[in-house]
C-alpha positions as CSV (number, residue, x, y, z in Angstrom):
1,M,90.5,99.1,110.9
2,Q,89.1,102.5,110.0
3,K,91.2,105.7,110.0
4,R,90.3,108.5,112.3
5,K,90.3,112.3,112.0
6,L,92.5,114.8,113.7
7,A,93.2,118.4,112.7
8,G,91.0,117.9,109.6
9,R,93.1,115.0,108.3
10,E,92.7,111.3,108.2
11,I,95.2,109.5,110.4
12,Y,96.0,105.9,111.5
13,P,93.9,105.1,114.5
14,I,96.8,104.9,116.9
15,G,99.3,107.8,117.1
16,F,102.8,108.0,118.5
17,G,103.3,109.8,121.8
18,A,106.9,110.9,121.6
19,M,107.4,111.9,125.2
20,N,108.9,108.6,126.3
21,V,111.9,109.2,124.0
22,S,113.0,112.1,126.0
23,H,111.1,112.5,129.2
24,C,109.5,111.2,132.4
25,Y,110.2,107.4,132.4
26,Q,113.6,106.0,131.6
27,P,116.9,107.7,131.0
28,R,116.8,109.7,127.8
29,L,117.8,107.7,124.8
30,P,120.9,108.8,122.9
31,D,119.8,111.0,120.1
32,E,120.6,108.5,117.3
33,E,118.5,105.8,119.0
34,G,115.7,108.2,119.6
35,G,115.8,109.2,116.0
36,R,115.7,105.6,114.9
37,I,112.5,105.0,116.9
38,L,110.9,108.1,115.3
39,Q,111.9,107.0,111.8
40,A,110.7,103.5,112.5
41,A,107.3,104.7,113.6
42,L,106.9,106.7,110.4
43,D,108.1,103.8,108.3
44,L,105.6,101.5,110.0
45,G,102.7,103.8,109.1
46,Y,102.2,106.0,112.1
47,T,100.8,109.3,110.8
48,H,100.2,111.3,114.0
49,F,103.2,112.4,116.2
50,D,102.6,114.2,119.5
51,T,105.1,116.2,121.5
52,A,105.3,119.2,123.8
53,A,107.6,122.0,124.7
54,I,108.2,120.6,128.2
55,Y,109.3,117.1,127.0
56,G,113.0,117.2,127.7
57,H,112.7,121.0,127.8
58,G,112.8,121.3,124.0
59,H,114.8,118.1,123.3
60,N,111.9,116.1,122.1
61,E,110.8,118.7,119.6
62,A,114.4,119.2,118.4
63,L,114.7,115.4,117.9
64,I,111.5,115.3,115.8
65,G,112.7,118.3,113.8
66,T,116.0,116.6,113.1
67,Y,114.7,113.2,112.1
68,L,111.2,113.8,110.7
69,S,111.1,117.3,109.2
70,H,112.2,116.0,105.8
71,R,108.9,114.0,105.7
72,R,106.8,116.7,107.3
73,N,104.0,116.4,104.7
74,E,103.4,112.8,105.7
75,I,102.4,113.5,109.3
76,V,99.9,115.3,111.5
77,L,102.3,117.1,114.0
78,T,101.0,118.3,117.3
79,S,102.7,120.1,120.3
80,K,101.7,121.8,123.5
81,C,102.4,125.0,125.5
82,G,101.7,126.2,129.0
83,I,104.0,124.2,131.2
84,V,107.2,126.0,131.7
85,K,110.5,125.6,133.5
86,D,111.9,128.5,135.5
87,P,115.4,129.3,134.0
88,D,116.8,130.3,137.4
89,T,115.4,127.7,139.7
90,G,114.6,124.8,137.3
91,I,111.2,124.5,139.0
92,R,108.4,123.4,136.7
93,G,105.2,125.4,136.7
94,I,102.1,126.3,134.7
95,N,101.9,129.7,133.1
96,N,99.4,130.8,130.4
97,R,100.4,134.4,130.0
98,T,99.6,135.3,126.4
99,E,103.1,136.6,125.6
100,L,104.6,133.2,126.7
101,I,102.2,131.3,124.4
102,E,103.4,133.3,121.4
103,R,107.0,132.8,122.4
104,S,106.4,129.1,122.9
105,V,105.0,128.5,119.5
106,N,107.8,130.3,117.8
107,E,110.4,128.2,119.7
108,T,108.4,125.1,118.9
109,L,108.3,125.8,115.2
110,S,112.0,126.5,115.1
111,L,112.9,123.2,116.9
112,L,110.5,121.2,114.8
113,K,111.8,122.8,111.6
114,T,108.4,123.5,110.3
115,D,106.3,126.6,109.5
116,H,103.1,125.4,111.1
117,L,101.6,122.9,113.6
118,D,98.6,120.9,112.7
119,M,97.4,121.1,116.3
120,F,98.6,123.3,119.2
121,Y,97.4,122.3,122.6
122,L,97.3,124.3,125.9
123,H,99.1,121.6,127.9
124,R,97.6,122.7,131.2
125,W,95.3,125.6,132.2
126,D,96.8,127.7,135.0
127,K,93.3,128.5,136.4
128,V,94.5,132.1,136.8
129,T,94.4,133.4,133.2
130,P,90.7,133.2,132.0
131,I,90.4,130.4,129.6
132,E,88.7,132.7,127.1
133,E,91.7,135.0,127.1
134,V,94.1,132.1,126.6
135,V,92.2,130.7,123.7
136,G,91.9,134.1,122.2
137,A,95.7,134.4,122.2
138,M,96.0,130.9,120.7
139,A,93.4,131.8,118.0
140,R,95.7,134.6,116.9
141,L,98.3,132.0,116.1
142,V,95.7,130.3,113.8
143,D,95.1,133.7,112.1
144,A,98.9,134.1,111.6
145,G,99.1,130.7,109.9
146,K,101.4,129.2,112.6
147,V,98.8,126.8,113.8
148,R,96.0,125.0,111.9
149,M,93.8,124.0,114.8
150,L,93.6,124.3,118.6
151,G,93.4,121.8,121.4
152,L,93.3,121.6,125.2
153,S,94.8,119.1,127.6
154,E,93.4,117.9,130.9
155,V,90.4,120.2,131.1
156,S,86.8,119.7,132.3
157,A,83.8,119.7,130.1
158,A,82.8,123.1,131.4
159,T,86.2,124.6,130.5
160,L,86.1,123.0,127.1
161,R,82.7,124.6,126.4
162,K,83.9,128.0,127.5
163,A,87.0,127.7,125.3
164,H,85.0,126.4,122.3
165,A,82.7,129.4,122.5
166,V,85.8,131.6,121.7
167,H,87.3,129.5,119.0
168,P,86.6,125.9,117.8
169,I,88.5,123.3,119.9
170,A,89.4,120.5,117.6
171,A,90.8,118.1,120.2
172,V,91.1,117.4,123.9
173,Q,94.0,115.3,125.2
174,S,93.8,113.7,128.6
175,E,94.8,110.5,130.3
176,Y,92.4,107.7,129.5
177,S,92.7,103.9,129.9
178,L,90.9,101.1,131.6
179,W,92.4,102.3,134.9
180,T,91.8,106.0,134.4
181,R,88.1,106.6,133.5
182,N,87.7,110.2,134.4
183,P,87.0,111.4,130.8
184,E,83.9,109.2,130.9
185,I,82.2,111.6,133.4
186,A,81.6,114.3,130.9
187,V,84.6,115.2,128.6
188,L,84.3,112.2,126.3
189,E,80.7,113.0,125.4
190,A,81.3,116.8,125.2
191,C,84.1,116.2,122.7
192,K,81.7,114.0,120.6
193,E,79.0,116.7,120.8
194,L,81.4,119.5,119.7
195,G,83.0,117.5,117.0
196,A,86.4,117.4,118.7
197,A,88.7,114.4,118.8
198,F,89.7,112.9,122.1
199,V,93.4,112.0,122.3
200,A,94.1,109.5,125.0
201,F,97.6,109.7,126.6
202,S,99.0,106.9,128.8
203,P,96.7,104.4,127.1
204,V,98.5,101.4,128.6
205,A,98.4,102.9,132.1
206,R,102.0,103.9,132.3
207,Q,103.1,100.2,131.6
208,F,100.6,98.6,134.0
209,L,98.4,97.2,131.3
210,T,101.3,95.7,129.4
211,G,101.8,93.1,132.2
212,T,105.5,93.7,132.2
213,L,105.7,96.0,135.3
214,L,105.4,93.5,138.1
215,E,106.6,95.7,141.1
216,G,105.8,99.1,142.4
217,G,108.5,101.8,142.9
218,P,110.9,103.3,143.5
219,Y,111.9,103.6,139.9
220,S,114.9,105.4,138.3
221,K,115.6,108.9,139.6
222,D,113.5,110.9,137.1
223,D,110.7,108.5,136.6
224,I,107.3,110.2,137.0
225,R,105.7,107.2,138.6
226,N,107.7,107.7,141.8
227,S,105.3,110.5,142.7
228,M,102.1,108.6,141.8
229,P,100.1,106.9,144.5
230,R,99.1,103.9,142.3
231,F,102.7,102.9,142.0
232,E,103.6,102.9,145.7
233,P,104.7,99.4,146.4
234,E,101.9,98.4,148.8
235,I,99.2,99.9,146.6
236,Y,100.6,98.5,143.4
237,A,100.7,95.1,145.0
238,E,96.9,95.3,145.2
239,N,96.5,96.6,141.6
240,I,98.5,93.8,140.0
241,K,96.0,91.3,141.4
242,L,93.8,92.5,138.5
243,L,96.3,91.3,135.9
244,P,95.8,87.5,135.8
245,A,92.2,87.9,134.8
246,Y,93.2,90.6,132.3
247,S,95.9,88.4,130.8
248,A,93.4,85.6,130.3
249,I,91.1,88.0,128.4
250,A,94.0,89.1,126.2
251,Q,94.7,85.4,125.4
252,E,91.1,84.8,124.6
253,A,91.1,87.9,122.3
254,G,94.3,86.6,120.6
255,C,96.4,89.7,121.3
256,T,98.9,91.0,123.8
257,M,97.9,92.8,127.0
258,A,99.1,96.1,125.6
259,Q,97.1,95.6,122.4
260,L,94.0,94.7,124.4
261,A,94.3,98.1,126.3
262,L,94.6,100.0,123.0
263,A,91.8,98.0,121.2
264,W,89.5,98.7,124.2
265,L,90.1,102.4,123.8
266,L,89.2,102.2,120.1
267,T,85.8,100.9,121.1
268,R,85.0,104.0,123.1
269,G,84.1,106.1,120.1
270,D,85.3,106.8,116.7
271,H,86.7,110.2,117.9
272,V,89.1,108.5,120.4
273,I,92.7,108.3,119.4
274,P,95.3,106.6,121.7
275,I,98.9,107.8,121.6
276,P,101.1,105.2,123.3
277,G,104.8,105.9,123.5
278,T,107.8,103.6,123.7
279,Q,111.6,103.3,123.3
280,N,111.4,99.7,122.2
281,P,111.1,98.9,118.4
282,E,109.2,95.7,119.1
283,H,106.7,97.5,121.3
284,L,106.3,100.1,118.6
285,K,105.2,97.5,116.1
286,E,103.0,95.8,118.8
287,N,101.2,99.0,119.5
288,F,100.7,99.8,115.8
289,Q,99.1,96.4,115.2
290,A,96.6,96.9,118.0
291,A,94.4,98.8,115.5
292,E,93.7,95.4,113.8
293,V,92.4,93.8,117.0
294,S,88.6,93.4,117.1
295,L,86.9,92.9,120.4
296,T,83.5,91.3,120.9
297,P,80.9,93.2,123.1
298,D,81.3,90.5,125.7
299,I,85.0,91.0,126.0
300,T,84.6,94.8,126.2
301,A,82.0,94.4,128.9
302,R,84.2,92.1,131.0
303,L,87.1,94.5,130.7
304,D,84.9,97.3,131.9
305,A,83.9,95.3,134.9
306,L,87.4,94.1,135.7
307,I,89.4,97.3,135.7
308,N,87.7,100.6,136.5
309,E,87.7,103.5,138.9
310,K,86.2,101.2,141.6
311,T,88.6,98.3,141.3
312,V,91.9,100.3,140.9
313,K,93.6,101.4,144.1
314,G,95.2,104.8,144.6
315,G,95.0,108.2,142.9
316,R,96.6,108.8,139.5
317,Y,98.4,111.9,140.9
318,N,99.6,113.1,144.3
319,T,97.7,115.9,146.0
320,T,100.0,118.7,144.7
321,V,99.7,117.7,141.0
322,Q,96.0,116.9,141.2
323,K,95.3,120.5,142.2
324,Q,96.8,121.6,138.9
325,I,94.4,119.5,136.9
326,D,91.1,120.9,135.6
327,T,89.2,117.7,135.3
328,E,86.1,116.1,136.9
329,E,87.1,113.5,139.4
330,F,85.4,110.3,140.5
331,A,84.5,110.2,144.2
């Protein structure tokens, strides 16, 4: 196991994606339980904690501030801006106006109880505000000492290069796993060329690659998977046909299915950093230990052939959400 670099610091190869504690999948954990998960992650040795302003509409950042701020110097702390909730309608949207970016970072720092972020991402580009203008505004936050380095999320290689020409982009965060291969078109290589880390969210495919989600939706009311084509019952029934062979490879590799997914990602380049999230203490430990799993080239090749953009059915987002994403798409 070799450490990786993010925001100029060495970190454990696998980070903790804090979103699940407050947002998108299951009912929000009571604060004390969420705090225990965060503290357990830090005690295990996680050194990279990722959050965003939209996760629980500030709840996630506040929770991290409450339970981890007293050990701030032990972690690389990252957050994101650019996805907002209309205070009157409650409707979520993307807005990159420069005044909102500055307001967002100030609110984030207050909730996290810190004076700086190690990495501040643009969560989504609104495709209205020129990316050069957005990054210019974010760069002023670096000059002000509120942010150490800048990142982008769900952007194309072309957008990354435009942004990097304005101010160095130290990381790109996008969905990446065996069943979401879009970064392999161009972004993964562009990050390597520019010296940027690639932070992979949803690295176990929103639970699919753990082998524990045996049926498609509908899920609980606020579960994000309800709107995702891959999780529609008939489509999901086709996708789970991939799991028996995948499970057999995990057994051969001597690890769990979730660990296999994370270990595969670590083979994609030494700039790739998975950030799985969980509400379960045992899964927290399981994910952490995936950094110790070593895969042979033969196993990696068989995984590539088994689960990929051609063998997985359904789109990762519905049409409305997909239009908001600035990434290259496989045909």
